[in-house]
N, C-alpha and C positions, 0 to 999 in steps of 0.2 A: 691820199688814197686809203680808204677803209674797207673792211670786209664785213658783209652782213652777218650779224650775230656775234661778232667779236668786239669786245670792249676796246675803245680807243684809249690811247695814252692821253691824259688830260693836257690840254694846251692852254697855257696861261700867257696873256699878253703883257708887254712892257710898254710904258709910256713915260715921257718926261713932262715937266710942267707941273701944274697943280694936281692934287689927287682927283681921280675920276669918281664921281658920285653915282652915276647910273650908266648902264650899258644897254644896247639894243642891237638887233640883228635884222637884216632884210635881204632876201626873203627869209621865211622861217627855215630853221635848220632841218636837215633830213630827219625823218621820224626816228626817235630813240636818242637823239642828241639834244643837249640843252646848253644854254648860255647862262652862266651865273650872273645875275644882275648886280651882284656885290663885287666880284673879282674880275668879271669878263672872261673867266675860264670857260672853255668848251670841253664837254665830256659826255660820256654815255656809250651806249651800245646801239649802233644802227640796226634797224629791223627791216628795212626795205632797200632794194637795189635802187640807186639813184645815179643818173648820168652826171657827168662833170658839170658843175655850175658855180658861178661866183656868189659869195655871200659877203655883204658889207657889215662889218662890226663897227659900231659907233660908241665912243666913250664921251660922256658929257659931264661938265661941272658948271658952276655959275659963270665962269669966264668964257664958255663956249664948248665946242666939241671937236673931236678928231676921229677920223675914220680910217679903217684899213680893210682891204678886200682880200679874202682868202678863197681858194678853190677847193671844193670837196667833191669827191666821187665815192660812191659806195658800190663795190663790186660784190657779186654773189660769191658763195663759197665754191671754190674750184671743184670740178668733178674728180672723183677718185674711185678706186676699186672697180673700174669698168670691166665686166666680164660677160662672156656668153657661155652657156652650157647646153650642148657641147660646144667646143671651140674648134672641132675638126668635123668636116662634112664630106661624106662620100655619097654623091648624088647620081641619079640616073637621068640621062637626056629624056625629056618629055614627061617626066614624073614629078609632080608637085612635091616640094619639100615641106616639112613641118615648119611653120613659122617659129622663129627663134627670137625671143625678146631678151635684151640684156638686163643685167642688174648694174646699178651704179649708185655711188654715194655722193654726198655733197649737194650743191645747189641745183636748181632747175636747169636742165640742158636746153640751150637755145638753138644749137645747130649740131647736125650729125654729118659726117663725111666718111668716104671710104677711098682708099688708094691701094692698088690700082682699081679701076672699075670692076664691079662684080661680074661674074660670067653672065653672058646674054640670057635674059629671062628672069634673073634674080634682081631684087631691088632692096634698098635700104630705106626704111620709113623715116622721113625727115622730122617726124614728131616724136616717135617712140624709140627709134634706133633698131626696130625689129627687122630681121632679114627674112624674106619670103619670096615665093615665085616658083616658076617651072623652068628649069634650065633648058635651053633649046640648042645648045652646041656642046660638043665634047670638049672638055678642058682638062689639061694636065694639072696635077697638084700644084697649087700656088698659095702664097701667103697674101692675105688682105688685111690692111690696117684700118680699123674703124676708130674714128676720133669723135669724142663727145666734148662739146665746148660750151662755155658760158662766159660772162664778163670776168669771172675770177681766174679762168685758165682752161685747160683741157686735160683729158686723159685718153689713153689709147688701149685697144685690145687687138690682138692678132688672131685671125682665123685662118685655117687651112681648108681649102675647098678643092675638090676634084669632081669632075662630071664625067661619068663613064657612059658608054653607049648601052643601048638596050641589050639584054642577054639574048643570044640567038635562040630561036625556038623551032619546033618541028616545022 
């Protein structure tokens, strides 16, 4: 298991019998990785997220060939430093809130979730992680945990939201 953008530790094969004179791999290694055709070592820095897949490495000499299969997966850089500003909201029932978009570091976020569910009328954008809407019910102050995830992991931020009733008027 490798991480996009992080150099892997070089992996060198061992084999018995006569010396191997050529190496090959099928299918091609993930972008950024390479196979030394002299030593059979695999090294490099993966540059694209790649789902788990088998790769067959073959060593050959005049007497024949030998193969080994390895599995490689390249995960994205895990999300980090997820935050919303502000992180606390005092909203009014029936009044649209200002859309709040988070900041987050790391790789591309592939999914967003919130627990527990946001107050009725508010929503979490499944692409950007933005929170928006018009609350339709009075809600006492509560904590909501927003989670940003990708193949490398996840990060969370906690928001405090309260929805008050409209102010009485004349």
